[in-house]
C-alpha positions in Angstrom: -7.1 -36.3 -62.6 -5.3 -33.2 -61.3 -3.8 -31.0 -64.0 -0.5 -29.3 -63.7 -2.2 -25.9 -63.5 -4.5 -27.1 -60.7 -1.5 -28.5 -58.9 0.3 -25.2 -59.1 -2.8 -23.3 -57.8 -3.1 -25.8 -54.9 0.6 -25.3 -54.0 0.3 -21.6 -54.3 -2.8 -21.7 -52.0 -1.0 -23.8 -49.4 2.0 -21.5 -49.5 -0.3 -18.5 -49.0 -2.0 -20.2 -46.0 1.4 -21.1 -44.5 2.5 -17.4 -44.8 -0.8 -16.2 -43.2 -0.3 -18.6 -40.3 3.3 -17.4 -39.8 2.2 -13.8 -39.9 -0.6 -14.4 -37.4 1.8 -16.2 -35.1 4.3 -13.3 -35.4 1.5 -10.9 -34.5 0.5 -12.9 -31.5 4.1 -13.0 -30.3 4.5 -9.3 -30.8 1.3 -8.7 -28.8 2.6 -10.8 -26.0 6.0 -9.1 -26.1 4.4 -5.7 -26.1 2.2 -6.6 -23.2 5.3 -7.5 -21.2 7.1 -4.4 -22.2 4.1 -2.2 -21.5 3.7 -3.6 -18.0 7.3 -3.3 -17.1 9.0 -0.4 -18.9 7.9 2.5 -16.8 11.0 4.3 -16.1 12.8 5.5 -19.1 13.7 8.9 -20.5 13.4 9.4 -24.3 16.6 10.8 -25.7 15.8 14.2 -27.1 12.6 14.5 -25.1 10.0 12.4 -23.2 8.1 10.1 -25.4 6.2 8.3 -22.7 3.9 5.6 -24.0 0.6 5.1 -22.4 1.0 2.6 -19.6 4.4 1.9 -18.2 7.4 3.8 -17.0 9.6 3.7 -20.1 9.9 5.8 -23.3 6.4 7.1 -22.5 4.4 9.9 -21.7 3.6 11.0 -18.2 -0.1 10.9 -18.8 -0.4 7.1 -19.0 -1.1 4.2 -16.9 1.8 2.7 -15.1 1.6 -0.7 -16.5 1.5 0.5 -20.1 3.3 3.7 -20.1 7.0 3.5 -20.6 10.1 4.6 -18.9 10.3 7.9 -17.2 13.1 9.1 -19.2 15.2 12.2 -19.1 16.4 13.3 -22.5 20.0 12.3 -23.0 22.3 15.1 -24.0 25.2 14.3 -26.2 28.9 15.3 -26.0 29.3 16.2 -22.4 31.4 14.1 -20.0 30.2 13.0 -16.6 31.9 14.6 -13.6 35.4 13.5 -12.6 35.4 10.9 -9.8 35.8 12.8 -6.5 34.0 10.6 -4.0 35.4 7.8 -1.8 34.3 4.7 -3.8 34.4 2.5 -0.7 32.2 4.7 1.4 28.4 5.0 2.1 26.6 8.3 1.4 23.3 9.9 2.2 21.2 11.7 -0.4 19.1 14.1 1.6 16.0 15.7 0.0 14.2 18.5 1.8 10.8 18.7 0.2 7.7 20.7 0.9 6.0 17.4 1.9 8.7 16.2 4.3 12.3 15.0 4.4 13.4 12.1 2.4 16.7 10.4 3.2 18.2 8.0 0.7 21.1 5.6 1.7 23.6 5.0 -1.1 26.6 2.6 -1.3 29.4 4.0 -3.5 31.0 0.5 -3.6 28.0 -0.7 -5.7 27.3 2.4 -7.7 30.3 4.8 -7.7 29.4 6.7 -10.9 25.8 7.3 -9.8 26.8 8.4 -6.3 29.5 10.7 -7.7 27.1 12.2 -10.2 24.4 12.9 -7.6 27.0 14.5 -5.3 28.3 16.7 -8.0 24.8 17.8 -9.1 23.6 18.3 -5.5 26.7 20.4 -4.6 25.8 22.7 -7.5 22.2 23.1 -6.4 20.9 21.3 -9.5 17.9 19.7 -7.8 17.0 22.7 -5.7 13.5 24.0 -6.5 12.7 21.1 -8.9 9.4 19.2 -8.9 8.8 15.5 -8.8 7.0 15.4 -12.1 5.5 11.9 -12.4 3.5 9.5 -10.3 2.3 6.1 -11.4 -0.4 4.2 -9.5 -1.1 1.0 -11.5 1.2 -1.7 -12.7 4.3 0.0 -11.3 4.3 2.3 -8.3 6.9 5.1 -8.4 7.4 8.8 -7.9 9.8 10.2 -10.5 12.0 13.3 -9.7 15.3 14.9 -10.8 14.2 16.8 -13.9 14.8 20.6 -13.7 12.4 21.2 -16.5 9.6 19.3 -14.6 8.2 17.7 -17.8 10.4 14.5 -18.1 12.8 15.9 -20.7 15.5 17.5 -18.5 19.0 16.2 -18.1 22.4 17.4 -16.8 24.0 17.4 -20.2 25.8 14.1 -19.8 24.9 10.4 -19.1 26.4 7.9 -16.7 27.0 4.2 -17.0 24.5 1.6 -15.7 25.6 0.0 -12.4 24.5 -2.8 -10.0 22.0 -4.2 -12.5 22.2 -7.6 -10.9 21.7 -6.2 -7.5 18.0 -7.2 -7.4 18.5 -10.7 -8.7 18.0 -12.3 -12.1 15.1 -11.6 -14.3 12.2 -14.1 -14.3 10.6 -15.7 -17.3 8.7 -12.5 -17.9 11.9 -10.5 -18.2 11.4 -8.5 -15.0 12.7 -8.3 -11.5 11.0 -6.9 -8.4 12.1 -3.4 -7.4 11.2 -3.6 -3.7 9.3 -0.9 -1.8 11.8 1.8 -0.8 14.2 1.3 -3.7 15.5 4.3 -5.5 16.7 3.8 -9.1 17.8 5.7 -12.2 15.4 6.5 -15.0 16.9 6.2 -18.5 16.0 6.2 -22.2 15.7 2.4 -22.5 19.2 2.3 -24.0 22.2 1.1 -22.0 24.1 3.8 -20.1 21.6 6.6 -20.8 20.8 7.7 -17.3 21.2 11.4 -16.4 19.7 13.1 -13.4 16.1 11.6 -13.2 15.4 9.0 -10.7 12.4 7.2 -9.3 11.3 6.3 -5.8 9.5 3.0 -5.5 6.7 3.2 -2.9 5.3 -0.3 -3.5 6.9 -3.4 -4.9 7.1 -3.0 -8.7 8.1 -5.4 -11.5 10.4 -3.8 -14.1 13.1 -5.0 -16.5 16.4 -5.1 -14.7 17.8 -2.1 -16.7 17.4 0.7 -14.2 20.4 1.2 -11.8 19.2 0.6 -8.2 21.3 3.0 -6.2 19.6 3.8 -3.0 17.1 2.9 -0.3 14.6 5.4 1.3 14.3 5.7 5.0 11.0 4.9 6.8 10.0 8.5 7.3 10.8 9.4 3.7 8.9 6.4 2.4 5.8 7.4 4.3 6.1 10.9 2.7 6.1 9.3 -0.8 3.3 7.0 0.1 1.2 9.8 1.3 1.7 11.6 -2.0 0.8 8.5 -3.8 -2.5 8.1 -1.8 -3.7 11.4 -3.2 -3.3 10.0 -6.7 -2.5 11.6 -10.1 -3.7 15.0 -11.2 -6.9 14.6 -13.2 -7.6 11.2 -11.9 -5.4 9.1 -14.2 -2.9 6.5 -13.3 0.3 8.1 -14.7 1.0 11.8 -14.6 1.8 14.7 -12.4 1.0 13.9 -8.7 -2.1 15.6 -7.4 -0.2 16.5 -4.3 2.7 18.5 -5.9 6.2 17.7 -4.5 9.0 20.3 -4.7 12.6 19.5 -3.8 13.6 22.6 -1.9 17.1 21.4 -1.2 19.2 18.4 -2.0 22.5 17.4 -0.5 24.8 14.4 -0.6 27.0 13.7 2.4 29.4 10.9 3.4 28.3 8.7 6.2 
């Protein structure tokens, strides 16, 4: 016959086993969730400084593998306002980058991303991008070249942030929480938080799956895409999959003009 003490011990043991099962299931779910995040978040800027993880383009470090580092992220400064709207919000614009590796022309549609286009025009007019390096290349998981940081280390920003725009422009996210950023897409890097983009952007040189949280605002022309792909072929400095490009790229002059 089971005594009351034995019954209490049995119930306690069963409760403990249930708790262990729940904890293990929570750990499994967290691992699955982190795997998805690691393979997708490759383009964020950590507020207050780059905190790149090791294999995706998100709040990560530029020395990691593209499917596990996190977002290329410019640090988001606080307190400054974005430039006053001065563009034609119905017009198309061209973001022209003269680099030491070749010209890159990016078509932008202000009707879809007015704040982004306006900010880039304001920054380019001030020479903000001139003499800056494209500081990050990823060659696995996601395939992007990241530029727009005057510090050249992933922590630079213009002193203000701009709102996210056109986030549904690439379609709805799949069951894995990502959308495909097609080859030739140009999008904003951010801190992983809404409306945290500054000046850093990334050029997609091969279809890449990412969460739909990075404003897609432009498309690279054929010649410019080849320039970026040639840089990517040379790989990452030191032989990694995420870091400074082995073939350094400097933006000598940037300009935004109405088409």
